[in-house]
C-alpha positions as CSV (number, residue, x, y, z in Angstrom):
1,M,-57.2,-38.1,-362.8
2,A,-58.1,-36.7,-359.4
3,K,-59.7,-33.3,-359.3
4,T,-57.7,-30.6,-357.6
5,I,-58.9,-28.2,-354.9
6,L,-57.2,-25.1,-353.7
7,A,-57.8,-24.6,-349.9
8,V,-57.1,-21.1,-348.7
9,D,-57.1,-20.4,-345.0
10,D,-54.8,-18.7,-342.6
11,S,-55.4,-21.4,-339.9
12,G,-52.9,-24.2,-340.4
13,S,-55.0,-26.7,-338.4
14,L,-58.1,-25.9,-340.4
15,R,-56.2,-26.3,-343.7
16,Q,-55.0,-29.7,-342.4
17,M,-58.5,-30.8,-341.6
18,V,-59.8,-29.7,-345.0
19,A,-56.9,-31.4,-346.8
20,F,-57.3,-34.6,-344.8
21,S,-61.0,-34.8,-345.5
22,L,-60.7,-34.1,-349.2
23,K,-57.7,-36.3,-349.8
24,A,-59.5,-39.2,-348.1
25,A,-62.4,-38.6,-350.6
26,G,-59.9,-38.9,-353.5
27,Y,-59.1,-35.2,-354.3
28,Q,-55.8,-33.5,-354.6
29,V,-55.4,-30.5,-352.4
30,I,-53.2,-27.5,-352.7
31,E,-53.0,-25.4,-349.6
32,A,-52.5,-21.6,-349.4
33,V,-51.9,-19.5,-346.2
34,D,-53.9,-16.4,-347.3
35,G,-55.6,-14.8,-350.2
36,Q,-52.4,-13.5,-351.8
37,D,-50.8,-17.0,-351.6
38,G,-54.0,-18.5,-353.0
39,L,-54.0,-16.1,-355.9
40,E,-50.4,-16.9,-356.7
41,K,-51.0,-20.7,-356.5
42,A,-54.1,-20.4,-358.6
43,R,-52.2,-18.6,-361.3
44,M,-49.5,-21.4,-361.4
45,Q,-52.1,-24.2,-361.7
46,V,-55.7,-24.0,-362.6
47,V,-57.8,-26.0,-360.1
48,D,-61.2,-27.6,-360.2
49,L,-62.5,-25.8,-357.1
50,V,-61.5,-23.1,-354.7
51,L,-62.4,-23.2,-351.0
52,T,-61.6,-20.0,-349.2
53,D,-61.9,-18.4,-345.8
54,Q,-63.0,-14.7,-345.5
55,N,-60.9,-13.2,-342.7
56,M,-57.2,-13.6,-343.6
57,P,-54.1,-11.3,-343.6
58,R,-52.7,-9.8,-346.8
59,M,-55.9,-10.5,-348.8
60,D,-59.3,-11.6,-347.6
61,G,-61.6,-14.1,-349.3
62,L,-63.9,-11.6,-351.1
63,T,-60.9,-9.9,-352.6
64,L,-59.5,-13.3,-353.6
65,I,-62.8,-14.2,-355.3
66,K,-63.0,-11.0,-357.2
67,S,-59.3,-11.4,-358.3
68,L,-59.9,-15.0,-359.5
69,R,-63.1,-14.0,-361.3
70,G,-61.0,-11.4,-363.2
71,L,-58.9,-14.2,-364.7
72,A,-60.2,-15.8,-367.8
73,T,-59.3,-19.3,-366.5
74,Y,-61.4,-18.8,-363.3
75,Q,-64.6,-17.4,-364.6
76,R,-66.4,-20.8,-364.4
77,V,-64.4,-22.5,-361.7
78,P,-66.6,-23.1,-358.6
79,I,-65.6,-21.1,-355.5
80,L,-67.0,-21.9,-352.1
81,M,-66.5,-19.8,-348.9
82,L,-65.7,-21.7,-345.8
83,T,-65.8,-19.2,-343.0
84,T,-67.2,-18.2,-339.6
85,E,-69.0,-15.4,-341.3
86,S,-72.7,-16.3,-341.7
87,S,-74.6,-13.0,-341.9
88,D,-77.0,-12.5,-344.9
89,D,-75.1,-9.3,-345.7
90,M,-71.8,-11.2,-345.9
91,K,-73.4,-14.0,-348.0
92,A,-74.8,-11.4,-350.4
93,K,-71.3,-9.8,-350.7
94,G,-69.9,-13.3,-351.4
95,R,-72.4,-13.9,-354.2
96,A,-71.8,-10.5,-355.6
97,A,-68.0,-11.2,-355.7
98,G,-68.7,-14.5,-357.5
99,A,-68.9,-17.2,-354.8
100,N,-71.0,-20.2,-355.7
101,G,-71.7,-21.4,-352.2
102,W,-71.2,-21.0,-348.5
103,L,-70.1,-23.3,-345.7
104,V,-69.9,-22.2,-342.1
105,K,-67.1,-23.2,-339.7
106,P,-66.8,-25.3,-337.7
107,F,-67.6,-27.7,-340.6
108,D,-68.6,-31.4,-340.7
109,P,-65.9,-33.2,-342.8
110,Q,-68.6,-35.5,-344.3
111,K,-70.8,-32.5,-345.3
112,L,-67.8,-30.8,-346.8
113,T,-67.0,-33.8,-349.0
114,E,-70.7,-34.1,-350.0
115,V,-70.9,-30.5,-351.0
116,V,-67.6,-30.8,-353.0
117,K,-68.9,-33.9,-354.8
118,K,-72.1,-32.1,-355.7
119,V,-70.2,-29.2,-357.1
120,I,-67.4,-30.9,-359.0
121,G,-68.2,-34.6,-358.9
């Protein structure tokens, strides 16, 4: 059975690129328009990996990560940040919130799928 990835980003075109790249690599992708939508979808179906942007309306990526880590079903699910934010301070905040890794936009689709394969197979 294909592994499922939750892609959370307020940019529709970026979500489409992520979904296209990951689906081509054999993954199922659930898309969410912001952190609040992502949290609601994550509660409805436990996924194998969460990819989230940082800067989004309603709920940002760090808040989403903290909220997911507060749920028993998401304490061990890998969470990767996919964002334009690349400062050491922001990366430290991401790690403190519970992020397992960091990818910077714009992203290389091949590198994205390689990282995802390393993380969840």
